[in-house]
C-alpha positions in Angstrom: -88.4 205.7 181.2 -90.5 206.0 178.2 -89.0 209.1 176.0 -85.5 209.4 177.9 -82.2 209.0 176.6 -80.2 206.3 177.8 -76.6 206.7 177.0 -76.9 206.7 173.3 -80.4 205.1 173.0 -83.6 206.6 173.2 -86.7 204.9 174.7 -89.6 204.2 173.2 -92.1 202.2 175.4 -92.1 199.0 177.6 -92.6 195.8 176.2 -92.5 193.9 179.7 -90.9 192.6 182.3 -90.5 189.5 184.8 -88.6 188.4 187.9 -85.3 189.1 186.4 -85.8 192.0 184.4 -87.6 194.9 182.4 -87.5 195.2 179.2 -87.9 198.5 176.8 -87.8 198.9 173.0 -85.3 201.7 172.2 -83.6 203.5 169.2 -79.7 203.5 169.2 -79.4 207.0 168.0 -75.7 206.2 166.6 -76.5 203.5 164.3 -80.4 203.8 163.9 -81.4 200.6 164.7 -84.4 199.3 167.2 -83.0 197.5 170.2 -84.4 196.3 173.5 -83.3 197.1 176.9 -83.3 194.7 179.8 -82.9 196.4 183.2 -83.1 194.9 186.5 -85.8 195.5 188.4 -85.3 198.4 191.0 -85.3 196.2 193.9 -82.7 194.1 192.7 -80.5 196.9 191.3 -78.2 196.8 193.9 -78.6 192.8 194.4 -75.0 191.4 194.2 -76.1 188.0 192.7 -78.5 189.7 190.4 -76.4 192.1 188.6 -73.8 189.2 188.4 -76.6 187.1 186.9 -77.1 190.0 184.5 -73.3 190.4 183.5 -73.4 186.4 182.9 -76.2 186.8 180.5 -74.4 189.4 178.3 -71.1 187.4 178.6 -72.9 183.9 177.2 -75.3 185.6 175.0 -72.5 188.1 173.4 -70.1 185.0 172.7 -72.9 183.1 170.8 -73.3 184.5 167.4 -76.0 182.4 166.1 -79.3 183.0 164.0 -81.2 181.3 166.9 -79.7 183.0 169.8 -80.8 186.3 170.7 -78.1 188.7 169.9 -76.4 190.9 172.5 -75.1 194.3 171.4 -73.9 195.8 174.5 -73.9 196.0 178.5 -73.7 199.4 180.1 -75.5 201.4 183.0 -78.0 204.5 183.5 -78.2 206.1 186.7 -76.7 203.2 188.5 -79.2 200.8 187.3 -77.2 198.3 184.3 -78.7 197.3 181.2 -78.5 194.9 178.3 -78.8 196.3 174.5 -79.9 193.3 172.8 -81.6 192.1 169.5 -85.3 193.3 169.2 -87.7 190.6 168.1 -91.1 190.6 166.7 -93.3 188.0 167.2 -94.4 185.9 170.6 -92.5 183.6 172.8 -92.7 179.9 172.4 -95.1 179.7 175.5 -97.4 181.8 174.0 -97.7 179.9 170.6 -98.0 176.3 172.8 -100.8 178.2 175.3 -102.7 179.4 172.0 -101.9 176.2 169.6 -100.8 176.3 166.3 -104.3 175.3 165.3 -105.6 178.5 167.2 -106.8 176.7 170.4 -107.3 178.8 173.0 -106.4 178.0 176.5 -109.8 176.9 178.7 -110.4 179.2 182.0 -108.3 176.8 184.0 -105.5 177.7 181.6 -105.2 174.0 180.0 -103.7 173.6 177.0 -105.9 172.4 174.3 -103.9 171.3 171.2 -100.2 171.0 170.2 -98.2 172.5 167.4 -98.7 171.2 164.1 -95.6 168.5 163.2 -94.2 170.9 160.6 -93.8 173.8 162.9 -92.6 171.4 165.9 -90.3 170.1 163.8 -88.9 173.5 162.3 -88.8 175.5 165.5 -86.9 172.2 167.5 -84.5 171.8 164.6 -83.1 175.7 165.3 -83.2 175.0 169.1 -81.2 172.3 168.6 -78.8 173.9 166.6 -78.5 177.1 169.1 -77.5 174.8 171.7 -75.0 172.8 170.0 -73.3 175.9 169.3 -73.7 176.9 173.3 -72.6 173.8 174.1 -69.6 173.8 171.8 -68.4 177.1 173.6 -68.6 175.3 177.1 -71.7 177.3 177.6 -75.1 175.5 179.1 -78.2 177.7 179.9 -80.1 175.9 182.8 -83.1 177.3 182.1 -84.7 176.5 178.8 -88.3 176.8 178.7 -90.8 177.7 176.5 -91.3 181.3 178.0 -87.3 181.5 177.0 -87.6 180.8 173.8 -89.2 183.7 171.4 -90.7 182.7 167.9 -90.6 185.5 165.3 -93.1 186.4 162.8 -90.8 184.6 160.6 -90.9 181.8 161.9 -87.3 181.8 163.2 -86.5 180.6 167.2 -84.8 182.6 169.6 -83.2 181.7 172.5 -83.4 184.2 175.3 -82.3 184.8 178.9 -78.8 183.4 179.1 -79.2 184.7 183.1 -78.7 181.4 184.3 -75.9 180.2 181.7 -72.6 179.1 183.2 -69.5 177.7 182.1 -69.9 173.8 181.9 -67.4 172.3 184.2 -64.5 170.4 183.0 -65.6 167.1 182.8 -63.5 164.1 184.7 -64.3 161.8 181.9 -65.0 162.3 177.9 -68.8 160.3 178.4 -69.8 163.0 181.0 -70.3 166.4 178.7 -70.0 167.9 175.3 -66.6 168.6 174.0 -64.8 167.8 176.8 -61.1 169.0 175.8 -62.5 172.3 174.4 -64.8 172.9 177.4 -63.1 176.1 179.7 -61.6 175.0 183.1 -62.6 177.7 184.7 -66.3 179.0 185.9 -68.1 182.2 185.5 -69.3 182.6 188.7 -66.6 183.4 191.4 -66.9 181.3 194.8 -70.5 180.3 192.8 -73.1 182.9 192.9 -75.3 180.8 194.7 -74.7 178.6 197.5 -73.6 175.0 196.5 -76.3 172.7 196.0 -79.3 175.3 195.5 -81.1 174.7 192.2 -81.3 177.4 189.8 -83.8 177.1 186.7 -87.8 176.9 186.3 -89.2 173.9 188.5 -91.1 172.1 185.5 -88.8 171.8 183.1 -85.6 170.9 185.7 -83.4 167.9 184.5 -83.4 165.1 187.5 -79.5 166.1 188.1 -80.6 169.8 188.3 -83.2 169.2 191.0 -81.2 167.3 192.8 -78.3 170.3 193.1 -75.8 168.3 191.4 -72.7 169.5 189.2 -74.6 170.2 185.2 -73.1 169.7 182.1 -74.4 170.2 178.7 -76.9 167.2 178.8 -79.7 169.1 181.4 -80.4 171.4 178.6 -81.3 168.3 176.7 -83.6 167.0 179.0 -85.3 170.6 179.7 -85.5 171.0 176.0 -87.4 167.6 176.0 -89.7 169.0 178.3 -90.1 171.7 175.7 -90.7 169.1 172.3 -93.3 167.3 174.9 -95.3 170.0 175.4 -94.8 171.0 171.7 -96.4 167.9 170.3 -98.8 167.2 173.3 -100.3 171.1 174.8 -99.1 169.8 178.4 -96.1 169.5 180.7 -94.6 166.4 181.2 -94.1 166.9 184.7 -96.8 168.6 187.0 -97.9 168.9 190.4 -99.9 171.1 193.1 -96.4 172.1 194.8 -92.4 172.3 193.8 -92.4 169.1 195.8 -94.6 167.1 193.8 -93.1 168.4 190.4 -89.8 167.4 191.7 -90.7 163.9 192.8 -92.3 163.3 189.6 -89.3 164.8 187.5 -87.3 162.4 189.8 -89.3 159.5 189.5 -92.6 159.2 187.1 -92.5 158.8 183.5 -94.4 160.9 182.1 -97.6 159.8 180.0 -96.7 158.9 176.7 -97.0 161.5 174.2 -98.6 159.5 171.4 -101.6 158.7 173.9 -102.0 162.5 174.2 -101.8 163.2 170.4 -102.4 160.1 168.5 -100.8 161.9 165.4 -97.7 161.9 166.7 -94.9 159.3 164.7 -93.5 156.9 167.0 -90.3 158.1 165.8 -91.0 161.7 167.4 -91.9 160.1 170.7 -88.8 158.1 170.4 -87.0 161.0 170.3 -88.9 163.0 172.9 -88.2 160.0 175.6 -85.0 159.7 175.1 -84.2 163.5 175.9 -86.1 162.5 179.3 -84.1 159.8 180.0 -83.5 160.4 184.0 -80.0 159.0 183.7 -78.3 161.2 181.8 -76.1 158.8 180.2 -78.8 157.0 178.6 -80.2 160.5 177.0 -78.8 162.2 174.0 -75.6 163.1 175.0 -75.1 166.4 172.6 -77.3 168.3 171.0 -75.9 167.5 167.7 -77.1 164.2 167.8 -80.4 165.3 168.7 -80.5 167.9 165.6 -79.7 165.1 163.5 -82.5 162.8 164.8 -85.0 165.6 164.1 -83.6 166.4 160.7 -83.7 163.1 159.6 -87.8 162.4 161.0 -88.1 166.3 158.9 -87.0 165.0 155.8 -88.7 161.7 156.2 -92.0 163.4 157.2 -91.7 165.9 154.2 -91.1 163.0 151.8 -94.0 160.9 152.9 -91.7 158.3 153.9 -91.7 156.1 157.3 -88.1 156.8 159.2 -88.8 154.1 161.9 -86.7 151.3 161.6 -82.7 151.1 160.3 -82.0 149.9 156.7 -79.4 148.9 154.3 -77.3 149.2 151.6 -75.3 147.5 148.5 -72.4 148.5 146.9 -73.7 152.0 146.5 -71.8 154.8 145.8 -68.3 155.1 146.3 -68.3 156.5 149.2 -68.0 160.3 148.0 -70.2 163.0 148.5 -69.9 165.8 147.0 -69.8 168.8 149.7 -72.1 170.7 147.7 -74.5 168.2 147.2 -77.9 169.1 149.4 -80.5 168.4 147.5 -78.3 167.3 144.7 -76.3 164.6 143.7 -73.1 162.4 145.4 -70.5 161.6 143.3 -69.7 158.3 143.0 -66.6 158.5 141.7 -64.0 161.0 143.2 -64.7 164.6 144.2 -64.0 165.9 140.7 -65.8 163.7 138.6 -68.7 162.3 140.4 -72.1 163.3 138.3 -71.4 165.7 135.0 -73.4 167.8 132.5 -70.2 168.9 130.7 -66.8 168.3 130.6 -65.9 171.7 132.6 -68.6 171.2 134.8 -67.2 168.3 136.0 -64.1 170.5 137.6 -66.8 171.6 140.2 -67.8 168.7 141.8 -64.5 167.6 143.1 -64.1 171.1 144.7 -66.9 171.3 146.2 -66.6 167.9 147.6 -63.9 169.0 150.2 -62.4 166.6 152.7 -63.1 163.6 150.9 -61.5 163.1 147.5 -61.7 166.6 146.4 -58.1 167.0 145.4 -57.7 164.0 143.7 -60.9 163.4 141.8 -60.7 167.3 140.4 -57.8 166.6 138.7 -58.7 162.9 137.9 -61.8 164.0 136.8 -61.0 166.5 134.0 -63.1 169.2 133.7 -65.9 167.4 135.4 -67.6 168.7 138.0 -70.7 171.0 137.5 -73.3 168.3 137.9 -72.2 167.0 141.5 -71.9 171.1 142.6 -75.2 171.9 140.0 -77.2 169.2 140.4 -76.1 168.5 143.6 -78.0 171.7 144.8 -80.9 171.4 143.4 -83.9 171.7 145.7 -87.7 171.2 145.1 -89.9 174.1 146.9 -92.9 172.3 147.5 -93.5 169.0 149.4 -92.8 165.6 147.4 -96.1 163.7 146.9 -96.7 160.6 148.8 -94.7 157.6 147.6 -96.5 154.6 145.7 -98.8 152.6 147.8 -96.6 149.5 149.4 -93.1 151.5 148.9 -91.6 150.6 152.3 -88.2 152.3 153.6 -86.3 151.1 156.4 -83.0 152.9 157.6 -79.8 150.8 157.9 -77.4 153.4 159.3 -78.0 156.6 161.2 -74.8 158.2 161.9 -74.9 160.4 159.0 -71.2 159.8 157.9 -71.9 156.6 155.7 -69.7 157.0 152.4 -70.7 154.2 150.7 -72.0 150.4 151.4 -73.3 147.0 149.9 -75.4 144.6 150.7 -74.2 140.6 150.9 -75.5 138.2 148.1 -77.9 136.5 150.7 -79.2 140.0 152.0 -78.0 139.4 155.5 -74.8 141.7 155.8 -74.5 145.2 154.8 -70.9 146.5 154.5 -70.3 150.4 154.6 -67.7 152.7 155.0 -67.6 155.6 157.5 -65.9 158.5 158.1 -65.8 159.9 161.8 -63.2 162.7 162.7 -61.9 162.6 158.9 -61.0 159.2 159.5 -62.5 156.4 157.7 -63.6 152.6 158.3 -65.1 149.6 157.0 -67.7 147.9 159.2 -70.0 144.9 158.8 -73.7 144.8 159.9 -75.5 141.5 160.3 -79.2 143.0 160.0 -81.0 140.3 161.6 -79.4 141.3 165.0 -78.2 144.6 164.0 -75.2 144.5 165.1 -71.9 146.3 163.8 -67.9 145.1 163.8 -65.1 147.4 162.5 -63.4 145.1 159.8 -60.9 147.1 158.3 -59.5 150.7 159.2 -57.9 153.1 156.5 -56.3 156.0 158.3 -55.6 159.3 156.2 -56.8 157.3 153.4 -60.5 157.1 151.6 -62.6 154.5 150.3 -63.5 155.0 146.8 -65.7 151.7 146.5 -67.2 148.9 148.3 -68.7 145.4 147.3 -68.9 141.8 148.5 -67.4 139.0 146.4 -70.4 137.0 144.4 -70.2 134.1 147.0 -70.4 136.5 150.2 -67.1 135.5 151.6 -65.1 138.5 151.1 -65.3 142.3 151.0 -63.3 144.3 148.4 -62.5 147.8 148.9 -60.7 150.6 146.9 -58.2 152.6 149.3 -56.7 155.4 147.9 -55.0 158.5 148.9 -56.3 161.8 149.5 -54.3 163.2 147.2 -53.8 160.8 144.3 -56.1 160.3 141.4 -56.6 156.3 142.0 -56.1 153.6 144.5 -55.5 149.9 145.0 -58.0 147.0 145.4 -57.6 145.3 148.9 -59.9 141.9 150.0 -60.7 141.2 153.3 -62.7 138.2 154.7 -66.2 139.0 156.0 -65.9 137.6 159.3 -62.8 140.0 159.8 -58.9 139.5 159.0 -56.0 141.2 157.7 -56.5 142.9 154.3 -54.6 141.8 151.1 -53.8 144.0 148.3 -55.0 142.5 144.7 -54.8 145.2 142.1 -53.4 148.2 141.6 -55.0 151.5 139.6 -58.4 151.5 140.4 -60.9 154.6 140.4 -64.2 153.0 141.0 -66.1 150.5 142.8 -65.4 146.9 141.3 -67.9 144.7 139.4 -67.9 141.1 139.8 -68.7 138.5 137.3 -71.6 136.2 138.4 -69.1 133.6 138.9 -66.8 135.5 141.2 -63.6 134.9 138.3 -63.5 138.4 136.7 -63.7 141.8 138.1 -64.8 144.9 136.1 -63.5 148.3 137.1 -62.4 151.8 135.7 -58.7 153.0 135.6 -58.1 156.9 135.2 -54.7 158.3 134.4 -54.0 162.0 134.6 -52.6 162.4 131.5 -56.2 162.3 130.5 -57.8 158.8 129.5 -60.2 156.8 131.1 -60.2 153.0 130.5 -62.6 150.1 131.0 -60.7 147.0 132.3 -61.8 143.3 133.4 -59.0 141.2 135.2 -58.8 138.6 137.8 -59.2 139.6 141.0 -55.7 139.0 141.7 -55.3 141.8 139.1 -53.5 139.3 136.4 -54.9 138.8 132.8 -56.0 142.4 132.5 -57.8 143.1 129.2 -59.2 146.7 128.1 -62.7 146.9 127.3 -63.1 150.4 126.0 -60.8 153.6 126.3 -61.8 157.6 125.9 -59.9 160.3 125.8 -61.1 163.3 128.0 -63.7 165.1 127.9 -65.2 161.5 127.5 -65.5 159.7 130.7 -66.2 156.2 132.4 -68.1 156.0 135.5 -70.1 153.4 137.3 -69.4 150.0 136.0 -71.9 146.7 136.6 -71.9 143.5 135.8 -75.0 141.9 134.5 -76.7 139.1 136.5 -76.4 137.0 133.2 -72.4 137.4 133.2 -72.7 138.2 129.6 -72.9 142.2 129.9 -71.4 145.1 131.0 -73.1 148.3 131.6 -71.5 151.8 132.3 -71.9 155.4 132.3 -70.4 156.8 128.9 -70.0 160.8 129.5 -69.9 162.9 126.1 -71.4 166.4 126.9 -74.1 164.3 128.8 -74.5 161.0 130.4 -75.4 157.8 128.4 -76.3 154.4 129.5 -73.9 152.5 127.9 -73.7 148.4 127.4 -70.7 146.3 126.4 -70.2 142.7 125.7 -68.3 141.2 128.7 -66.2 139.4 126.1 -65.3 142.4 124.0 -66.7 144.0 121.2 -68.8 147.8 120.2 -70.3 149.7 123.1 -73.7 150.5 122.4 -76.0 153.2 124.0 -78.8 152.0 125.8 -81.9 153.6 123.6 -84.8 155.6 125.3 -83.3 157.3 128.2 -81.0 160.8 128.6 -79.9 162.0 131.4 -78.5 165.1 132.6 -76.4 163.1 135.6 -76.1 159.4 136.8 -74.8 158.9 140.2 -74.5 155.0 140.5 -76.3 151.9 138.4 -76.8 148.5 139.1 -78.3 145.3 137.6 -82.2 144.2 138.8 -81.9 140.4 139.0 -84.5 138.7 136.8 -84.8 140.5 133.5 -82.6 142.8 131.4 -83.0 146.2 133.5 -81.0 148.8 134.8 -81.4 150.6 138.1 -80.0 154.2 138.2 -79.4 156.7 141.0 -79.5 160.2 138.7 -81.6 163.0 137.3 -83.1 162.3 133.6 -83.2 165.4 131.0 -85.8 167.5 131.6 -86.6 166.8 135.2 -87.6 169.9 137.3 -89.6 170.2 140.6 -89.4 167.2 142.6 -87.6 165.3 140.5 -85.0 168.3 140.6 -82.5 166.0 143.0 -81.5 162.2 141.9 -84.1 159.8 142.1 -84.3 156.2 141.7 -85.3 154.7 138.2 -85.8 151.2 136.7 -84.5 151.5 133.1 -85.4 148.6 130.4 -82.2 148.0 128.4 -83.6 147.2 125.4 -85.0 150.5 125.3 -88.4 152.3 126.2 -89.1 154.7 129.2 -87.6 154.9 132.4 -89.7 154.1 135.4 -89.4 156.2 138.3 -89.2 154.6 141.8 -88.7 157.1 144.2 -90.8 160.8 144.0 -89.7 162.7 146.9 -86.9 165.5 147.8 -84.5 163.0 149.3 -81.4 162.8 147.3 -80.3 159.2 146.0 -76.5 158.8 145.8 -76.2 155.3 145.1 -78.3 152.2 144.0 -78.1 148.4 144.7 -80.6 145.5 144.3 -80.1 142.2 146.7 -79.8 138.9 144.6 -83.2 138.4 144.7 -84.1 141.4 143.2 -86.8 142.0 146.1 -84.9 144.7 147.7 -82.9 147.9 146.8 -80.5 150.0 148.6 -79.9 153.7 148.5 -77.9 156.2 150.0 -79.7 159.1 151.0 -77.9 162.2 151.9 -78.7 166.1 153.1 -76.5 169.5 153.5 -77.3 172.2 155.4 -75.3 175.7 154.9 -75.4 179.2 156.1 -73.4 182.2 154.9 -71.1 183.8 158.1 -68.8 186.6 158.4 -66.0 186.5 160.4 -62.7 187.7 161.1 -59.5 185.7 161.7 -59.2 184.8 165.4 -62.6 185.8 166.1 -64.4 182.7 164.8 -66.6 183.1 168.3 -68.0 185.9 166.7 -68.7 184.5 163.7 -72.2 186.0 162.7 -74.8 183.8 160.3 -76.5 185.7 157.8 -79.5 184.0 157.3 -81.5 181.6 159.6 -82.7 179.2 156.4 -80.1 177.0 156.0 -81.9 174.4 153.6 -81.0 177.0 150.3 -77.3 176.1 150.2 -76.2 179.7 150.6 -72.7 179.7 149.2 -72.0 175.9 148.8 -71.5 176.6 145.0 -69.2 179.3 145.9 -69.1 183.1 147.0 -67.1 186.3 146.7 -66.9 189.9 148.0 -67.6 192.9 145.9 -65.2 196.1 146.8 -67.8 197.9 148.2 -68.4 194.8 150.7 -71.5 193.3 149.6 -71.8 189.3 149.3 -72.6 187.5 145.8 -73.4 184.1 146.5 -75.1 180.7 145.1 -78.3 179.7 146.4 -81.2 177.7 145.7 -84.8 178.7 145.8 -87.8 176.7 144.7 -85.9 174.2 142.6 -83.7 177.3 140.9 -80.0 177.6 141.3 -79.1 181.4 140.8 -76.6 184.1 142.1 -78.0 186.6 144.7 -76.1 189.5 146.1 -76.8 190.7 149.8 -75.0 193.4 152.5 -72.3 191.8 154.8 -75.1 192.1 157.5 -77.4 189.8 155.4 -79.8 192.9 154.7 -81.0 193.6 151.1 -80.8 190.2 149.3 -81.2 190.2 145.3 -81.3 187.9 143.1 -79.0 188.4 140.1 -80.0 185.9 137.6 -83.3 184.1 136.8 -82.5 180.7 135.9 -85.3 177.7 135.2 -84.9 174.6 136.4 -82.8 173.0 133.8 -79.7 175.8 134.1 -77.8 176.6 137.2 -75.1 179.5 137.7 -72.2 178.9 140.3 -68.9 180.2 141.3 -68.9 184.0 141.2 -65.7 185.9 140.9 -65.8 189.7 141.1 -62.5 192.1 140.0 -60.9 194.3 143.0 -62.2 196.9 141.2 -65.5 195.8 140.8 -67.7 196.4 137.7 -68.7 193.1 136.8 -69.2 189.3 138.0 -67.7 186.6 136.2 -69.5 183.3 136.9 -70.0 179.6 135.8 -73.3 178.5 134.3 -74.6 175.5 133.0 -77.6 175.3 130.5 -80.4 172.9 129.9 -78.1 170.7 127.7 -75.2 170.0 130.3 -73.3 172.5 128.5 -70.9 174.4 131.2 -69.8 178.3 130.0 -68.4 181.3 131.5 -70.4 184.3 131.3 -70.2 188.3 132.9 -72.8 190.5 133.8 -73.1 193.7 135.7 -73.1 194.1 139.3 -76.9 194.4 139.2 -77.3 191.5 137.4 -77.7 193.0 133.8 -75.9 192.8 130.7 -75.3 189.1 130.5 -72.7 187.8 128.0 -71.4 184.5 127.4 -67.6 184.4 127.0 -65.9 181.3 126.5 -66.6 177.3 127.4 -64.9 176.4 130.7 -65.4 176.6 134.4 -63.7 178.2 137.6 -63.4 181.8 136.8 -60.7 183.9 138.3 -60.4 187.9 137.4 -57.2 189.6 137.1 -57.0 192.8 139.5 -57.5 195.0 136.6 -60.7 193.6 135.4 -59.1 192.6 131.8 -58.7 189.0 132.0 -60.6 186.4 132.8 -58.8 183.0 133.7 -60.4 179.9 134.0 -60.1 175.6 133.7 -61.0 174.0 130.9 -60.1 170.5 129.1 -58.3 170.9 126.1 -56.6 167.5 124.4 -57.6 165.4 127.1 -56.4 167.4 129.8 -57.3 170.1 132.4 -55.5 173.3 131.7 -55.5 177.0 132.4 -57.2 179.1 129.9 -57.7 183.3 130.0 -60.0 185.2 127.9 -60.1 188.8 127.8 -63.2 190.0 130.2 -65.0 191.7 127.6 -65.3 189.0 125.2 -62.8 187.5 122.5 -60.8 184.3 121.2 -59.5 182.2 124.8 -55.6 181.2 125.0 -54.1 178.6 126.5 -51.5 179.8 129.8 -50.8 176.0 130.8 -49.8 172.2 128.8 -49.8 170.5 132.2 -52.6 169.2 134.6 -53.7 172.4 136.3 -57.0 173.7 137.7 -59.0 176.0 139.8 -57.3 179.2 139.4 -57.2 182.2 141.7 -55.4 185.8 140.7 -52.8 187.5 143.0 -53.9 191.3 144.4 -51.0 192.6 142.1 -52.2 190.5 139.4 -48.7 188.8 138.8 -49.3 185.4 139.6 -52.2 182.5 139.5 -52.4 180.0 142.2 -53.9 176.6 141.4 -53.9 172.8 141.9 -51.3 171.3 140.2 -49.9 167.6 139.4 -47.2 166.8 136.9 -47.5 163.3 136.5 -50.0 160.3 137.5 -48.0 158.9 140.1 -47.7 162.4 142.6 -49.9 163.8 145.0 -51.2 167.0 143.8 -49.7 170.2 144.8 -49.9 174.2 145.2 -48.3 175.6 142.4 -47.6 179.6 141.3 -47.8 179.8 137.5 -46.6 183.2 136.2 -50.1 185.4 135.0 -48.5 185.2 131.6 -48.1 180.9 131.9 -45.7 178.9 131.5 -44.0 176.2 134.2 -44.8 176.6 138.1 -42.4 179.1 139.9 -42.8 177.9 143.0 -44.9 174.3 144.2 -45.8 173.7 147.7 -47.3 170.5 149.1 -50.7 170.3 150.3 -50.8 168.9 153.6 -54.1 167.1 152.8 -57.2 166.8 150.8 -59.8 169.7 150.8 -61.8 171.7 148.4 -58.7 172.1 146.1 -59.9 175.9 145.5 -57.5 178.7 146.3 -58.2 182.4 147.2 -55.5 184.6 147.9 -54.9 186.7 151.5 -55.5 190.4 150.7 -52.2 191.6 151.1 -50.8 188.9 148.5 -48.1 187.0 151.2 -50.1 183.9 151.2 -52.6 181.5 149.7 -55.4 179.9 151.4 -57.3 176.8 150.8 -59.6 174.5 153.1 -58.2 171.8 155.0 -60.2 169.0 156.9 -58.6 167.8 160.4 -60.6 165.3 162.3 -63.8 165.9 160.1 -63.4 169.9 161.1 -62.9 172.4 158.6 -60.8 175.3 158.3 -59.3 178.0 156.2 -55.4 177.2 156.1 -52.9 179.6 154.5 -49.7 178.8 152.8 -46.8 181.7 153.0 -45.7 182.6 149.4 -42.1 183.1 150.9 -42.2 179.3 152.1 -42.3 177.5 155.2 -44.9 175.4 156.5 -48.7 176.3 156.4 -50.7 177.3 159.1 -54.6 177.5 160.1 -56.4 181.0 159.7 -59.5 179.8 161.5 -60.2 177.8 164.7 -63.9 176.1 164.0 -64.2 173.1 166.2 -66.8 171.8 164.3 -69.0 171.6 161.2 -67.7 172.0 157.5 -66.9 174.9 155.2 -68.1 174.7 151.7 -66.7 177.7 150.4 -65.0 180.8 151.4 -63.4 184.1 150.5 -61.4 187.1 151.6 -62.8 190.8 151.6 -59.8 193.7 150.9 -60.4 194.5 154.9 -59.6 191.1 155.9 -62.7 189.5 156.7 -63.4 186.0 155.7 -67.1 185.3 154.3 -68.0 181.5 154.5 -70.4 178.9 153.8 -70.5 176.3 156.9 -72.7 173.6 157.4 -73.2 170.0 158.1 -73.9 166.8 156.0 -75.3 163.6 156.5 -75.4 160.6 154.6 -77.1 157.4 155.7 -78.2 153.7 153.6 -81.6 153.0 153.6 -83.3 149.7 152.4 -86.4 150.1 150.1 -89.0 146.9 149.3 -91.9 146.6 147.5 -90.8 148.8 145.0 -92.2 146.4 141.6 
């Protein structure tokens, strides 16, 4: 076969073979790329079942565009021999890697494995494999032969699942609990009349699930058991089920428990052993039910392992956060206000946070926050490159929640309960957890609304929460009995979590108006006797109010170009900054009982490296140096303290993203351009160039820069070169190319619009602002900026010059139409109206058309290539897709039909393709003890 031409492939050499195929290296003479050709062995070439199995492998794998699944390019025949053309991989199988051992141990003469994989290697590979299985299962495909020999590890450490020859479409389950994605599963099987006789088992005996060994109908959970056997082997160097005959192995799988992994490898963490044991549950109802759940546990363990923290137990929280996590926040900060105004570095930068926050409060916060978003977008994306130092001796972490969907929380004064907000399938609910019993009870539902904050009353009798329409700038305060009951509305017009006086007679809160003013007020809990304590016109803002334990002082974040910790007497008087501490971003704050000290979740000025993410600090109110409490790579979004001051609560978040390219209607063919999902590629914006390349934001070594790559992920090139105190995001490219406009935030927190040539040269600052959009001819850059306390649209010549104002009403996040005549933007004419999509003439003035938005998303818009519609992101049941609003009118409609994950950013190419930043986000509450 070597040297022969097979179709349009030239065979170069034989790579190997197995019972189900022989593999050759070949060159695709049409595209000039190297591929692998898999042929059936000659003795099987006329075997109907083998042929069908080969075709099934091609169908299954070709439908799964995923970086951790071997890509199928083609299926064809040569001289009567069918073959598959697939991705050529360099590296070794996981079987070989485990046999040899990550530490270089060689098999004994009897073949005994002598060394497990190192924990960091194990977790990296396991997360990738689980992610690939999640994608396959979401499309109704189960592999049925997961084993180390069918998992390839490339020279770059990327796992690839091979050989879908035994895969079949999962049967439509009879009840929801029986399988993954029941509603989305196809009703038909791939094999006509069963390609093997009913009851005949397929797969490799040592890795079969009990139900597979019994010849029962299989669902996605069979792959999770097999993967559990692989995990066991990776962790211990030995198979969990062994025997001298197949019958003995079957007996072990069906009736025997494997040797505890930690007995074979004492270095294993209890949490990893717990994960392995759960995957190997013989009763599939007790096993992991989805690969996504398994992946989440592995990711949390990796995060905790990298940070040198304990991840064994659940934990708690106190009024942490406001339930807002910017979509941009991987390593970064979570907004404790609304989507648009979480943490900010500059008035213009605050615009970004809300947009990137998507489904939670993106639109309302965006406008309510004015131009406040870069910090949540930028600093939310900072990541450190190396492992964080170990936490101080005695620092103890305990996890309260493990669902990954927590939006905010508070701990009761007696420390026995935690009230927290979850968002599941796009809907939020309020829960109460009793810490002693670890039991949870739902005490309120919010439906389509969101919770902007939650707090216990000082006596613990009630839980207060802020309920807000996703498309409005403020919400209402409700009260519900801690032990359950009907919620009761208390006061209106609140945009942050409430802060109660120690005696419970007064409540402090922030009220934001769309006319560009933030006020700090106190009132009776029933809303009567309101008093204005402080008020600021935009771009100055107020965030995160806390009432001191002695009842005499209020503390808050006064934002004016930078975050300033500020105090004011509870009875009124001048506001005073706290001396000593300077902050790039404050995500949350609270008082520490027992002295004049504040706890801050934030990022101090000058932070870099492992402190580039938001950490926890103790700050003396009377002035002095802040003491850093946490020293790891987690991003701390909120913080509260128990009444006795011995326990802290924090929210920790993680966001994983990759850039994908797809054509609408062919989402199953979406191809990820990078396997690395922790660089937050595209989460801070992306844009097509006229020649089909993609400019995108990315975080490497704690530096947030713009990069460029081919549409196939090739030839990545860094365009900006920021240090850890500056950040670049939100790229825009004109239709005719020539330059890139982008947002950049400097080390002083100032957000500006810059431009550069397509290769990153000739950097030039244009003006102050955010969200650049470029006219098709490249002459103008349209952007958002706060003017006279209001977010408006502006434009500036692309070559430089004075900026001119286009609108005098609340308007934001512009996008210029392909013909250059219109600007699509976010629009709200008054405080009480929901935010809308508006079409504004390019010359400025009042909107010519206004369209209602179906719900909250980014608040970011992009015109379709033909100019007939305006696209945006919309979250339905926790899944985000691209939608479009026809310019001619009519209801909006979905463009993409993804069934899982979030879309953080997107852009249209001129030929109608979509580049998207997609991924997942997880946030949980943890309890921290022994911090003093």
